[in-house]
C-alpha positions in Angstrom: 66.5 23.9 98.1 68.4 25.6 95.2 71.8 25.2 93.7 73.1 28.0 96.0 72.3 25.8 99.1 74.0 22.9 97.4 77.1 25.1 96.8 77.3 26.0 100.5 77.2 22.3 101.4 80.0 21.6 98.9 82.1 24.4 100.4 81.5 23.1 103.8 82.7 19.6 102.7 86.0 21.1 101.5 86.6 22.6 105.0 86.1 19.3 106.8 89.9 18.6 107.1 90.2 21.8 109.2 87.9 20.5 111.9 89.3 18.6 114.9 86.5 16.0 114.4 85.2 15.5 110.8 81.9 14.1 112.1 81.3 17.2 114.2 82.2 19.4 111.2 79.6 17.6 109.1 76.9 18.1 111.7 77.7 21.8 112.2 78.0 22.7 108.5 74.8 20.7 107.5 72.9 22.2 110.4 74.0 25.7 109.5 73.1 25.3 105.8 69.7 23.8 106.7 69.0 26.6 109.1 69.7 29.2 106.5 67.6 27.3 104.0 64.7 27.1 106.4 64.9 30.8 107.3 65.1 31.8 103.7 62.1 29.7 102.8 60.1 31.2 105.7 61.0 34.7 104.4 59.8 33.9 100.9 56.4 35.2 100.0 53.7 32.6 100.1 51.9 31.9 96.8 48.7 32.2 98.7 49.4 35.9 99.1 49.5 36.5 95.4 46.5 37.5 93.3 46.5 36.9 89.5 44.2 38.2 86.8 44.4 38.9 83.0 43.7 41.5 80.5 44.1 41.8 76.7 42.6 40.4 73.5 39.7 38.0 73.4 39.8 37.1 69.7 42.3 37.1 66.8 42.2 35.9 63.3 44.2 32.8 62.4 47.7 34.0 61.3 47.4 37.2 63.5 49.0 38.0 66.8 47.2 38.8 70.1 48.5 40.1 73.3 47.3 38.9 76.7 48.8 40.2 79.9 49.0 38.5 83.3 48.8 40.9 86.2 50.4 39.5 89.4 49.7 41.5 92.7 51.7 41.0 95.8 49.3 41.4 98.8 51.8 40.3 101.4 54.0 42.5 103.6 57.3 41.2 102.1 59.1 41.7 98.8 58.3 39.1 96.2 61.2 37.5 94.3 59.8 35.0 91.9 60.0 33.2 88.6 56.7 33.0 86.7 55.7 30.6 84.0 52.3 31.3 82.3 51.4 28.2 80.2 49.0 28.0 77.3 48.0 25.1 75.0 50.8 24.5 72.4 48.6 25.6 69.5 48.2 29.0 71.0 51.7 29.9 70.1 52.4 31.8 73.3 55.7 33.7 73.7 56.2 35.5 76.9 57.9 38.9 76.8 59.4 38.1 80.2 61.6 34.9 80.1 60.4 32.3 82.6 63.9 32.1 84.3 64.1 35.9 84.9 63.7 36.8 88.6 60.9 39.3 89.1 60.9 41.7 92.1 57.5 43.1 93.3 57.3 45.3 96.4 54.5 44.8 98.9 51.1 46.0 97.6 52.5 46.5 94.0 51.6 44.7 90.8 53.6 43.6 87.8 52.2 43.2 84.3 53.6 40.2 82.3 52.4 40.3 78.6 52.5 37.3 76.3 52.2 37.4 72.5 50.1 34.6 71.0 50.3 33.6 67.4 47.9 30.6 67.1 48.4 27.9 64.6 44.8 26.5 64.7 41.3 27.8 64.7 39.1 27.5 67.8 39.3 28.3 71.5 42.8 28.4 72.9 42.8 28.5 76.8 45.5 29.3 79.3 46.1 26.1 81.2 48.5 26.7 84.1 50.2 29.4 86.1 53.3 28.5 88.1 54.9 31.0 90.5 58.2 30.0 92.3 58.8 32.4 95.2 62.4 32.7 96.5 63.7 33.9 99.8 66.1 36.9 100.1 69.1 34.6 100.0 67.7 32.5 97.1 68.6 29.4 99.0 65.1 28.0 99.0 61.7 28.7 97.3 58.1 28.2 97.9 55.9 26.8 95.1 52.4 25.3 95.4 50.2 23.8 92.8 47.1 25.8 92.2 48.4 28.9 94.1 47.8 31.5 92.9 44.8 30.1 90.9 45.2 30.3 87.2 43.0 33.2 86.0 40.7 31.8 83.3 41.2 33.2 79.8 40.3 31.8 76.4 41.5 33.3 73.1 39.1 32.6 70.3 41.0 32.1 67.0 38.7 33.2 64.1 38.9 31.8 60.6 41.5 33.4 58.3 39.1 34.6 55.7 41.7 35.2 53.0 39.0 35.4 50.3 38.0 38.8 51.7 40.3 40.5 49.2 37.9 39.3 46.4 34.8 41.0 48.0 35.2 44.4 46.3 35.3 42.9 42.8 32.3 40.6 43.5 30.4 43.6 44.9 31.1 45.6 41.8 29.7 42.8 39.7 26.7 42.6 42.0 26.0 46.3 41.5 26.1 45.8 37.7 23.6 43.0 38.0 21.3 45.1 40.2 21.5 47.9 37.6 23.2 50.4 39.9 25.9 51.1 37.3 25.3 52.5 33.9 27.9 50.1 32.4 25.1 47.6 32.0 21.5 48.1 31.8 18.9 46.8 34.3 19.4 43.2 35.2 16.9 40.7 34.2 14.7 39.4 37.1 11.2 39.2 38.4 11.3 42.0 41.0 9.8 45.3 39.9 12.3 48.2 39.8 11.1 51.4 38.0 9.0 52.7 35.1 10.6 54.4 32.1 9.6 55.5 28.6 9.2 52.9 25.9 12.0 52.8 23.3 12.1 50.7 20.2 13.2 47.2 20.9 11.6 46.9 24.4 9.5 43.8 25.1 5.9 44.9 24.6 5.0 42.5 27.4 6.7 44.9 29.8 4.4 47.8 28.9 2.4 49.1 32.0 -0.9 50.1 30.4 -2.4 51.7 33.4 0.7 53.9 34.1 0.8 54.7 30.3 -2.9 55.9 30.4 -2.2 58.1 33.4 0.9 59.7 31.9 -0.4 59.9 28.3 2.8 58.1 27.3 3.9 54.5 26.8 5.8 53.3 29.9 7.5 50.0 30.4 8.4 48.3 33.6 12.0 47.5 34.4 13.0 44.5 36.5 15.9 43.6 38.7 17.1 40.3 40.2 15.2 39.3 43.3 16.2 40.6 46.7 15.5 39.2 50.1 15.9 35.6 48.8 16.9 32.8 51.1 20.4 31.3 51.1 21.3 28.3 53.3 25.0 27.4 53.7 25.3 23.8 54.9 28.8 22.6 56.1 29.5 18.9 56.2 31.7 18.4 59.2 32.1 14.7 58.9 35.2 12.6 58.2 35.7 13.9 54.6 36.1 17.5 56.0 39.2 16.5 57.8 41.1 15.6 54.7 44.0 18.0 54.1 43.9 19.7 50.7 47.1 21.7 50.4 48.1 23.3 53.7 44.7 23.1 55.5 41.8 20.8 56.1 38.9 20.8 53.6 36.6 22.3 56.3 38.8 25.4 56.5 38.5 25.9 52.8 34.7 25.5 53.0 34.5 28.0 55.8 36.5 30.6 53.8 34.2 30.1 50.8 31.1 30.3 53.0 32.2 33.6 54.6 32.8 35.2 51.2 29.4 33.9 49.9 27.7 35.2 53.1 29.3 38.6 52.8 28.2 38.9 49.2 24.7 37.6 49.7 24.0 39.8 52.7 25.1 42.9 50.7 22.7 41.7 47.9 19.8 41.9 50.4 19.4 38.1 50.7 18.8 36.3 54.0 21.6 33.9 54.9 21.3 31.0 57.3 24.0 28.5 58.2 23.9 24.9 59.4 26.9 22.7 60.3 26.3 19.1 60.9 27.6 15.5 60.7 25.8 13.0 62.9 24.5 15.9 65.0 24.0 19.6 64.4 27.2 21.4 65.4 26.4 25.1 64.7 23.4 27.1 63.5 23.2 30.8 62.6 20.1 32.6 61.4 20.1 35.6 59.1 18.3 38.0 61.5 20.1 41.2 62.2 22.0 41.4 58.9 24.5 44.1 59.9 25.9 41.7 62.6 25.5 38.6 60.5 29.1 38.1 59.4 30.7 38.6 62.8 28.2 36.2 64.3 29.0 33.7 61.6 32.7 34.1 62.1 32.4 33.4 65.8 30.1 30.5 65.3 32.5 28.8 62.8 35.7 29.5 64.8 35.5 26.4 67.2 34.1 24.1 64.5 36.3 21.0 64.0 35.9 17.9 61.8 34.4 14.8 63.4 35.7 11.4 62.5 32.2 10.0 61.7 30.2 9.4 58.6 27.9 12.3 57.8 24.2 11.7 58.2 22.7 13.3 55.2 19.3 12.2 56.2 19.7 14.4 59.3 20.9 17.3 57.2 18.1 17.1 54.7 15.5 16.9 57.5 16.9 19.9 59.3 17.0 22.0 56.1 13.4 21.0 55.2 12.2 21.7 58.7 13.9 25.1 59.1 13.3 26.4 55.5 9.7 26.6 54.5 10.3 29.1 51.7 12.2 28.0 48.5 15.9 28.7 49.1 19.3 28.2 47.5 20.9 25.4 49.6 24.7 25.4 49.2 26.2 22.2 50.6 29.9 22.2 51.3 31.0 18.6 51.1 33.3 16.3 49.1 32.6 14.6 45.8 33.3 11.1 47.1 31.3 8.2 45.8 31.0 6.5 49.2 29.9 9.5 51.1 27.5 11.0 48.6 26.4 7.8 46.7 25.1 6.1 49.9 24.3 9.1 52.0 23.2 12.1 49.9 21.7 10.7 46.7 18.9 8.8 48.4 17.6 11.9 50.2 18.4 14.4 47.4 15.0 14.2 45.5 13.2 15.4 48.6 15.6 18.3 49.1 15.7 19.3 45.4 11.9 19.2 45.1 11.6 22.1 47.5 14.9 24.0 47.2 17.5 24.8 44.6 20.6 22.8 45.6 24.3 23.7 44.9 27.2 21.4 45.8 30.4 23.2 46.6 33.4 20.8 46.6 37.1 21.2 46.5 39.4 18.7 44.8 42.9 17.7 45.5 45.3 18.7 42.7 47.4 15.6 43.6 44.9 13.4 41.8 45.3 15.4 38.6 49.1 15.3 39.0 49.0 11.5 39.3 47.1 11.1 35.9 49.4 13.5 34.0 52.7 12.2 35.2 54.6 9.6 33.1 55.0 6.5 35.2 58.7 5.6 35.7 58.1 2.7 38.0 55.5 0.1 38.6 54.3 2.0 41.7 53.8 5.1 39.7 51.6 3.1 37.3 49.4 1.9 40.1 49.2 5.4 41.6 48.1 6.8 38.2 45.5 4.1 37.9 44.1 5.0 41.3 44.0 8.6 40.3 42.1 7.9 37.1 39.6 5.8 39.1 39.1 8.5 41.7 38.5 11.1 38.9 36.1 8.8 37.2 34.1 8.3 40.4 33.9 12.1 40.8 32.6 12.4 37.3 30.0 9.7 38.0 28.8 11.5 41.1 28.7 14.8 39.4 26.6 13.4 36.6 24.2 11.8 39.1 23.8 15.1 40.9 23.2 17.0 37.7 20.3 14.6 36.9 18.5 15.8 40.0 19.0 19.5 38.9 21.8 20.1 41.3 24.5 22.6 40.3 28.0 21.4 41.1 30.9 23.7 41.8 34.2 21.7 41.8 37.3 23.8 42.2 40.8 23.7 43.7 41.1 24.8 47.3 42.5 28.2 46.4 39.8 29.0 43.9 36.7 27.5 45.6 35.6 30.8 47.2 35.8 32.9 44.1 34.3 30.2 41.9 31.3 29.7 44.2 30.8 33.5 44.4 30.7 33.6 40.6 28.2 30.8 40.5 26.0 32.7 42.9 26.2 35.9 40.9 25.4 33.9 37.7 22.2 32.5 39.3 21.4 35.9 40.6 21.7 37.5 37.1 19.5 34.8 35.6 16.9 35.1 38.3 17.3 31.4 39.2 17.5 31.7 43.0 
């Protein structure tokens, strides 16, 4: 029963003094209103006679806006008058173009398209959770509404990582072309992969002379080299508890994902094979470098639903998986946190086995709050304690960094906003020095 039926009852109550018998008046008015309500409810379209489906976007980048439309079809023989509420999870950021309180009219056999604009606030899969249709009768005195009817059409919007560091890719690719010797601004890069033969000039290393080719051409020819291509790169994402720490406006894991995407895009364009492994106490995601043209989209979709786990990372598992999957010497980039507890007890014991077969690079992001605590002049006792805690945390990071360096591990430690570019620069530096 709606407010209109309640209004009729109120009007009837005001007319009771006009009746010879108030009791008879109450019975007559109540019966009349209830009869109208019953008839109006019977004339309302049953939710069972409605068919719902969806169309629209399946994926969107974090920060973007997607449109998903709900199509409601009236298969009954009566006109549908209804209010529709299409509910999504809160983090989907759904805003319906049609207000839920607006009364929709759909003729028999017709359909109505109800679009919703979604601006998600988190990565991952964002599903539609409930569809509610309230069907009114012609007089709008009563309505019919049934849970699960019509059935909520399934739809999941995948929210992809933001990938803000994409804007740095053209500059990194330009540096890569210089390293590969494809631009004349720099000569051939140094490496161990044969490139071309050219005539000897004064100053060339005599060890580069190709004597057989020189004999055939009756001229002195030297070999030129370029950095190795088709090398192996393994990106390992630590999804344990330390990846849930917020650095700036986002979790540490999101910063690592952004840096991994830029590194993957750069390495795949350099001709290197890129694999990805995400793990904590179990393997959460794996992507192999087969099919390089589609590697980055596959990587983006694999990383989209990845979320931090509130567990301590099992570095024994990670090292075992890398050693089992990668037989050829590779560059292993481990995205984790430089925390004494996590790395000192977990990574350092297994690092010698990993570093003996592969070149290891640790990519970590630090919180600028720690540096701010150590540079601020304490005004209260609490500030002095906070500064001491900051100094201690920085000293532990330096100790872990030194321990990693003793095993031949390269450490990239940068603020959240600079991790992607700093890591790409480190990769290009290794590439130019033929150290992959």
